[in-house]
N, C-alpha and C positions, 0 to 999 in steps of 0.2 A: 288968589289961590285958596285961601281958607274958605271962601264962599263955595268953591267947587266941591270941597270935601264935605261941607255941610249938606249940600244938595245930594251928593252921592250917598251919604249915610241915611238921609231921610227917605231915599227911594228904595232902600232895601226893606223888604217886607218881613213879617214875623216868621214866615215859613223859611225864608232865606237865612234868618238868624239861627233857626233851629238846625238847619243843615250845616251852617258854618260852625256852630257849637259842637255838633256831633263829630265833624271832621277834626276839630281841635282836640276833643276828648280822645278820639282814636289815636291821634298823633302822640299825645301825652302818654297814653297807655302803652303804645308801642315802644316809646323811648324808655319808659320805666321797665318794661319787660326785658328789653335788650340789655340795659346797663345795670339794673339793680337786682334782678332775680337770678340767683345762682342755681344751677342744676343740683339735685340731690345725688349723693353718691350711689344710691340704689338705681337711679336712672341710667347711670353710666355702666353699671355692672351687667354682664350678660345674664339673661334669664336662663335658669336651669330647668330642664325638663324633668318629668317624673322619673324617667330612666336614669338621668344623671344623679338624681337624689338617691335612688335605690342602689346604684353602683357605688356611690360614696358610702352609703350605710353598710353595704356588703364588705367593702374594704376596711371599714372601721371595726366591724365584727371580727374579721380575720386578724387584724392587728391585736385586738383584745385577746383573742384565743392564743396567739403567739406569746403575748406578754404573760398571760395566765400560766402557760406551760413553763415559761422561764422562771416565774416566781414560785411555782410549785417545785421545780427542780432545785431551786436555791433554798427550799425549806420554809418558805413564808406561809404556805397553806398546808393543812392536813389533807390526807387523801379524800376524806369525805367532803370537805369544803371544795376541793379541786373538782371532784366529780360533779357536784351540784352546780357549780358555776359553769363548768364545761358543757354540761347538758343544757343549761339555760341558754348559753351562747350558741350552741349548735342548733337548738330549736329555733332561735331567732334568725339564724342564718338560713335555715331551711325555709322559713316564711318569706324572707327577703328574696331568696332565689326563686321561689314560686311566683312572687309578684313580678320579678324581672321577666320570667317566662311569659306571664300573662301580658305584660306591656309589649314585649318584643313580638309575640304572636299577633297582637292586634295591629302592629306596625308593618308586618310582612304582607306584601301584596299577593293576593291569590291570582294565579294565572287565569285569564279569561277564556283562553282557547289555544289551540296549537297554531303556530304560524307555519306557513309552508316553507320548506327548505329550499335552497337555491336549485337543487336537482328537480324538485317538483315544479318549480316555476319554469325551468327550461323545457320540461316535457309538455307544457301547455302550449 
């Protein structure tokens, strides 16, 4: 029996050893990938679009404006400081709203033409 294995090993050429080695390396790499590589948390999180980011920024600015008004009414800021910060936040909100308009306009489909109504189809 040992003699059979010796002849079988001797008959395998160098090209066959290369293919066998490549298959073994691929199997080892696959096992390492499956069992040892953990996905990153960012891979599992949904990707946010530009519009999502802008809407979140808009909401944050509105929250900041609401908090600023509350703090002004509670006496934390002088009127001059309140007006300066309010103007700054309102300008930033205007820029974000303009960007939201640009993004949503680019996503709106333009009509290619008019479709015939059912009454037009029946007349033909």
